[in-house]
Wavefront OBJ file of the C-alpha trace (Angstrom):
o trace
v 69.175 -39.533 68.605
v 68.214 -35.852 68.239
v 64.683 -34.497 68.603
v 62.958 -31.446 67.131
v 59.438 -30.052 67.408
v 58.201 -27.696 64.685
v 55.156 -25.944 66.139
v 52.930 -24.027 63.711
v 50.904 -21.973 66.174
v 47.186 -22.055 65.362
v 47.845 -23.858 62.068
v 44.814 -26.182 62.273
v 41.462 -24.926 61.006
v 37.977 -25.856 59.813
v 36.921 -26.508 56.185
v 36.365 -23.221 54.342
v 33.820 -22.715 51.543
v 36.155 -20.398 49.609
v 38.681 -23.256 49.542
v 36.095 -25.746 48.240
v 35.685 -27.307 51.653
v 39.399 -27.616 52.361
v 41.265 -26.245 55.348
v 44.219 -23.878 54.821
v 46.516 -26.806 55.673
v 44.888 -28.902 52.916
v 44.872 -26.046 50.403
v 48.458 -24.925 50.985
v 51.296 -26.173 48.789
v 53.377 -28.183 51.267
v 55.657 -30.542 49.328
v 58.002 -31.100 52.276
v 55.230 -32.071 54.677
v 53.628 -34.220 51.978
v 56.918 -36.061 51.470
v 57.385 -36.583 55.205
v 53.781 -37.717 55.649
v 54.485 -40.780 53.498
v 57.231 -41.788 55.935
v 55.639 -40.729 59.237
v 53.053 -41.527 61.854
v 50.053 -39.218 61.544
v 47.213 -38.834 64.023
v 45.215 -36.457 66.192
v 46.064 -35.239 69.685
v 44.054 -33.302 72.248
v 46.307 -30.577 73.683
v 43.772 -28.667 75.802
v 42.440 -30.365 78.936
v 38.658 -30.309 79.341
v 37.500 -27.129 81.032
v 40.670 -25.127 80.330
v 40.953 -22.174 77.988
v 42.431 -23.006 74.547
v 45.328 -20.595 74.779
v 48.825 -20.888 73.370
v 49.969 -20.986 76.986
v 48.116 -24.148 78.022
v 48.597 -25.735 74.596
v 52.363 -25.215 74.345
v 52.858 -26.354 77.929
v 51.029 -29.503 76.900
v 53.152 -30.077 73.794
v 56.306 -29.588 75.863
v 55.183 -32.349 78.207
v 53.740 -30.325 81.102
v 50.191 -31.160 82.183
v 48.510 -27.704 82.269
v 46.221 -28.820 85.083
v 49.313 -29.183 87.262
v 51.641 -26.458 86.008
v 49.514 -23.609 84.654
v 49.280 -20.461 86.801
v 48.355 -17.966 84.069
v 49.686 -16.733 80.755
v 51.235 -13.397 81.681
v 53.625 -14.713 84.359
v 55.244 -16.927 81.728
v 55.768 -13.910 79.489
v 57.073 -11.905 82.427
v 59.751 -14.532 83.003
v 60.952 -13.979 79.453
v 61.466 -10.249 79.844
v 63.184 -10.542 83.212
v 60.451 -9.458 85.618
v 61.399 -10.292 89.196
v 58.049 -11.585 90.469
v 57.176 -12.046 94.111
v 54.719 -14.716 95.190
v 52.151 -12.002 95.970
v 52.448 -10.299 92.561
v 49.780 -10.728 89.896
v 50.885 -10.266 86.295
v 48.587 -9.169 83.471
v 49.151 -9.170 79.754
v 48.949 -5.592 78.441
v 48.161 -5.614 74.725
v 48.204 -2.422 72.683
v 45.111 -2.818 70.512
v 43.313 -0.827 67.836
v 39.926 0.663 68.714
v 37.653 2.184 66.086
v 38.161 5.830 67.212
v 34.522 6.631 66.534
v 33.010 9.697 68.220
v 31.556 7.502 70.949
v 32.217 6.815 74.638
v 35.060 4.372 75.295
v 32.618 1.600 76.247
v 30.953 1.815 72.818
v 34.127 1.453 70.786
v 35.013 -1.804 68.990
v 38.324 -3.673 68.715
v 39.280 -3.939 65.056
v 42.814 -5.304 65.518
v 44.277 -7.078 68.555
v 47.846 -6.585 67.271
v 47.747 -3.028 65.871
v 48.959 -4.258 62.494
v 51.757 -6.191 64.226
v 53.294 -2.952 65.461
v 57.080 -2.959 65.802
v 58.609 -3.272 69.249
v 60.416 0.032 68.711
v 57.176 1.962 68.127
v 55.375 0.089 70.904
v 58.127 0.999 73.367
v 57.594 4.710 72.699
v 53.830 4.376 73.153
v 54.229 2.330 76.335
v 56.535 4.964 77.796
v 54.062 7.759 76.962
v 51.277 6.045 78.890
v 53.353 4.647 81.723
v 54.791 8.037 82.659
v 51.310 8.826 83.920
v 49.941 5.450 85.043
v 52.901 3.707 86.665
v 53.358 3.782 90.457
v 54.509 1.489 93.256
v 51.428 -0.716 92.865
v 51.166 -0.929 89.077
v 54.347 -1.400 87.055
v 54.689 -1.933 83.302
v 57.244 -3.855 81.248
v 57.852 -3.701 77.511
v 57.682 -7.013 75.686
v 57.595 -7.703 71.938
v 55.446 -5.989 69.301
v 51.947 -5.485 70.777
v 52.515 -7.883 73.726
v 53.507 -6.301 77.070
v 53.092 -6.922 80.810
v 51.712 -5.125 83.845
v 52.533 -6.231 87.413
v 49.973 -5.493 90.123
v 51.732 -5.677 93.477
v 49.699 -7.749 95.955
v 46.975 -7.764 93.342
v 44.011 -9.911 92.390
v 43.664 -12.505 89.645
v 40.688 -11.297 87.625
v 39.177 -13.255 84.752
v 39.451 -10.850 81.814
v 38.645 -11.499 78.151
v 41.467 -11.791 75.579
v 41.217 -9.040 72.953
v 41.263 -11.543 70.085
v 37.961 -12.864 71.473
v 36.372 -9.401 71.148
v 37.331 -8.556 67.558
v 34.647 -6.428 65.802
v 32.544 -6.393 68.996
v 31.514 -3.493 71.214
v 33.958 -3.618 74.114
v 31.673 -2.452 76.948
v 30.512 -5.905 78.123
v 34.115 -7.169 78.119
v 35.842 -4.392 80.065
v 37.367 -4.934 83.537
v 34.996 -4.591 86.468
v 37.910 -3.368 88.570
v 37.661 0.416 88.479
v 41.405 1.111 88.464
v 42.133 -1.264 85.578
v 39.193 0.200 83.652
v 40.350 3.772 84.204
v 43.885 2.853 83.107
v 42.555 1.435 79.851
v 40.438 4.535 79.270
v 43.312 6.891 80.045
v 45.644 4.973 77.734
v 43.182 5.612 74.897
v 43.093 9.342 75.629
v 46.895 9.496 75.574
v 47.492 7.274 72.557
v 44.803 8.156 70.021
v 46.529 11.399 68.995
v 50.115 10.381 69.736
v 52.489 11.360 66.889
v 53.390 7.687 66.329
v 49.742 6.845 65.721
v 49.112 9.883 63.527
v 52.045 8.754 61.402
v 50.769 5.164 61.307
v 47.332 6.294 60.126
v 48.923 8.459 57.419
v 50.671 5.302 56.180
v 47.420 3.327 56.165
v 48.354 1.314 59.280
v 46.115 0.672 62.273
v 46.883 2.908 65.249
v 47.923 1.300 68.540
v 45.524 3.351 70.595
v 44.496 1.501 73.757
v 45.818 -0.818 76.447
v 43.903 -4.061 77.031
v 44.502 -6.102 80.179
v 43.982 -9.886 80.303
v 45.704 -13.212 81.044
v 46.269 -12.698 84.783
v 48.330 -15.122 86.838
v 50.894 -15.660 89.551
v 54.514 -16.762 89.563
v 54.854 -20.146 87.764
v 56.793 -23.138 89.060
v 57.771 -25.458 86.218
v 60.031 -28.454 86.678
v 63.283 -28.534 84.733
v 62.804 -29.996 81.241
v 66.223 -31.621 81.390
v 65.511 -33.261 84.736
v 62.117 -34.507 83.554
v 63.192 -35.828 80.163
v 66.995 -36.138 80.403
v 67.498 -34.041 77.270
v 69.298 -30.732 76.923
v 66.756 -28.490 75.212
v 66.641 -25.137 73.434
v 63.665 -22.913 72.598
v 63.568 -20.937 69.342
v 60.673 -18.478 69.315
v 60.009 -14.786 68.776
v 57.244 -14.471 71.360
v 57.699 -13.834 75.060
v 55.224 -16.540 76.085
v 57.359 -19.341 74.652
v 60.600 -17.767 75.795
v 59.089 -17.481 79.276
v 58.083 -21.142 79.291
v 61.697 -21.916 78.388
v 62.973 -19.836 81.316
v 60.605 -21.614 83.684
v 61.628 -25.012 82.309
v 65.329 -24.107 82.511
v 65.766 -24.525 78.776
v 68.164 -22.361 76.818
v 66.811 -19.820 74.309
v 68.092 -18.806 70.894
v 67.426 -15.196 69.922
v 67.174 -15.039 66.129
v 67.651 -11.658 64.488
v 64.578 -10.689 62.498
v 62.273 -13.158 64.262
v 59.205 -11.110 65.154
v 56.180 -13.402 65.508
v 54.607 -12.128 62.277
v 54.111 -13.324 58.727
v 57.468 -11.884 57.676
v 59.518 -13.425 60.466
v 62.998 -14.854 59.857
v 61.932 -18.432 59.122
v 65.318 -19.496 57.770
v 67.128 -18.078 60.781
v 64.965 -20.106 63.142
v 65.479 -23.296 61.167
v 69.234 -22.852 60.964
v 69.452 -22.040 64.670
v 67.821 -25.392 65.414
v 70.109 -27.288 63.042
v 73.198 -25.653 64.562
v 71.983 -26.328 68.106
v 71.456 -30.019 67.378
v 74.494 -30.690 65.198
v 77.160 -28.316 66.524
v 76.243 -27.097 70.003
v 75.473 -30.241 71.944
v 71.707 -29.928 72.330
v 69.489 -33.013 72.249
v 66.167 -31.259 71.679
v 65.014 -28.121 69.820
v 61.557 -26.538 69.883
v 60.883 -24.232 66.929
v 57.789 -22.114 67.477
v 56.320 -20.146 64.554
v 53.556 -17.704 65.466
v 52.510 -16.611 61.968
v 49.650 -19.077 61.230
v 47.955 -18.075 64.481
v 48.281 -14.361 63.767
v 46.815 -14.804 60.295
v 43.955 -16.822 61.790
v 43.190 -13.956 64.165
v 43.276 -11.557 61.224
v 40.780 -13.751 59.373
v 42.992 -13.854 56.282
v 42.744 -17.111 54.323
v 45.448 -16.081 51.872
v 47.929 -15.060 54.554
v 47.309 -18.140 56.673
v 48.029 -20.327 53.658
v 51.176 -18.301 53.024
v 52.294 -18.791 56.637
v 51.840 -22.565 56.325
v 53.742 -22.644 53.040
v 56.543 -20.616 54.620
v 56.682 -23.110 57.481
v 56.950 -25.983 54.999
v 59.682 -24.595 52.733
v 61.524 -22.148 54.963
v 61.606 -24.116 58.227
v 60.803 -27.827 57.896
v 62.712 -28.306 54.625
v 65.813 -26.582 56.029
v 65.683 -28.579 59.266
v 65.334 -31.899 57.444
v 68.095 -31.151 54.957
v 70.415 -29.875 57.683
v 69.923 -32.895 59.922
v 70.163 -35.324 57.013
v 73.467 -33.746 55.960
v 74.860 -34.118 59.464
v 74.113 -37.873 59.504
v 72.477 -37.389 62.903
v 69.639 -39.801 63.689
v 66.599 -37.727 64.597
v 62.869 -37.571 65.166
v 60.790 -34.580 64.073
v 57.324 -33.798 65.474
v 55.256 -31.353 63.402
v 51.973 -30.036 64.812
v 49.931 -26.989 65.849
v 49.262 -26.199 69.483
v 45.547 -25.516 68.873
v 43.309 -24.546 65.933
v 42.704 -20.856 65.161
v 39.845 -21.108 62.653
v 39.514 -18.334 60.077
v 35.741 -18.382 60.601
v 36.060 -17.612 64.310
v 39.328 -15.616 64.452
v 40.098 -17.070 67.875
v 41.373 -20.287 69.462
v 39.344 -23.458 69.943
v 40.176 -26.583 71.924
v 39.574 -29.179 69.172
v 42.224 -31.896 68.747
v 44.986 -31.108 66.255
v 46.851 -33.195 63.651
v 50.381 -34.314 64.430
v 53.105 -35.994 62.380
v 56.206 -37.791 63.733
v 59.048 -38.582 61.355
v 61.822 -40.930 62.490
v 64.923 -40.814 60.281
v 65.959 -44.289 61.464
v 62.618 -45.939 60.690
v 60.828 -44.292 57.761
v 57.392 -45.755 57.109
v 55.603 -46.556 53.866
v 52.332 -44.634 53.976
v 49.976 -42.860 51.574
v 48.855 -40.039 53.847
v 49.127 -36.280 53.479
v 49.494 -34.089 56.546
v 46.208 -32.302 57.238
v 43.262 -32.417 59.618
v 41.024 -34.652 57.493
v 43.548 -37.389 56.778
v 44.889 -37.353 60.334
v 41.345 -37.975 61.555
v 40.770 -40.700 58.973
v 43.945 -42.489 60.063
v 42.223 -43.264 63.351
v 45.181 -42.635 65.699
v 44.100 -40.350 68.548
v 45.947 -39.366 71.695
v 43.831 -37.946 74.495
v 46.531 -36.203 76.551
v 48.776 -33.792 74.733
v 51.285 -33.678 77.584
v 52.073 -37.351 76.950
v 53.318 -36.524 73.430
v 56.762 -35.508 74.656
v 57.379 -38.837 76.373
v 56.026 -40.574 73.270
v 58.362 -38.605 70.990
v 61.409 -39.245 73.173
v 60.673 -42.931 73.748
l 1 2 3 4 5 6 7 8 9 10 11 12 13 14 15 16 17 18 19 20 21 22 23 24 25 26 27 28 29 30 31 32 33 34 35 36 37 38 39 40 41 42 43 44 45 46 47 48 49 50 51 52 53 54 55 56 57 58 59 60 61 62 63 64 65 66 67 68 69 70 71 72 73 74 75 76 77 78 79 80 81 82 83 84 85 86 87 88 89 90 91 92 93 94 95 96 97 98 99 100 101 102 103 104 105 106 107 108 109 110 111 112 113 114 115 116 117 118 119 120 121 122 123 124 125 126 127 128 129 130 131 132 133 134 135 136 137 138 139 140 141 142 143 144 145 146 147 148 149 150 151 152 153 154 155 156 157 158 159 160 161 162 163 164 165 166 167 168 169 170 171 172 173 174 175 176 177 178 179 180 181 182 183 184 185 186 187 188 189 190 191 192 193 194 195 196 197 198 199 200 201 202 203 204 205 206 207 208 209 210 211 212 213 214 215 216 217 218 219 220 221 222 223 224 225 226 227 228 229 230 231 232 233 234 235 236 237 238 239 240 241 242 243 244 245 246 247 248 249 250 251 252 253 254 255 256 257 258 259 260 261 262 263 264 265 266 267 268 269 270 271 272 273 274 275 276 277 278 279 280 281 282 283 284 285 286 287 288 289 290 291 292 293 294 295 296 297 298 299 300 301 302 303 304 305 306 307 308 309 310 311 312 313 314 315 316 317 318 319 320 321 322 323 324 325 326 327 328 329 330 331 332 333 334 335 336 337 338 339 340 341 342 343 344 345 346 347 348 349 350 351 352 353 354 355 356 357 358 359 360 361 362 363 364 365 366 367 368 369 370 371 372 373 374 375 376 377 378 379 380 381 382 383 384 385 386 387 388 389 390 391 392 393 394 395 396 397 398 399
């Protein structure tokens, strides 16, 4: 038996008036998921433990079978693992986003964040901007590491874990009340803005109608993680397929292999087919028992507040990932189970994560069911199956 998880990050949502009371998952054209739903178990699962932040970090740990209350030490250390940061036990790692501020003729504290991802800036451009700022800010105590797109890391040697606000929770708001209280972190953010707002890369981006990447934003602090081996816990050889450093870092911590897919970038135009085929090859040709395909696009479109683009991301997931995985595994004659679910909702109306339960669907190629359901939030709730602990889903899937 082979096992695959297809994780549509932030795919779940609330009913939207413009969609006649439907969610994006209900409104999207998803013939593959609709077909599978009639042969699958559908229900709701709570991935975020009570009292914990509804981040992709805690949620994906949960889906992978790790109780966040036991294993979570912060988001940024997981990302740092992915990009090869050699963390000491006394190091504190922060996420360093490059965000878009309004650039109004106002003090830094009175600016607003208009885009947490700087129009999904390319890693190549972000690297140049990071280097421009870090030439001035980096020293023995504060060291910076380039990640992917707008997502980067800062290591504070013998530092403090400070509770800072994610930038996607501050969209369209004045940033002053959400800035770091630590004076050095605050001054680094301010100085990054002074350096970046007139950088040639950003002048060129604005000329093209793109949002400038004009300020650092620190958040997500944590210390070195200590995950148990996925293979030792679940006796399956696993592979992670994701474009984002967070998921790749979880894989490093869990001693899972990673597949780097060319053109996979965490955005709406990621290489969906490449991810799907990488999973099929891993399961049918390369000796893996388990593949985890993570697609970031629905979450990003939720943060952008774009109904149309979130629907497009879901439709891409249906036809350009799930369909390819099912057809590839069917053709191989491998028996398999496929779990399809989000990690958390990212409602269009809020443009940030919430900790509500999410719909899941498990298809078993050896025991197809005879159901009448479609895969969406409403019907999963109506089905009445609810699982209270998301970290138990992995054992349930593999049982």
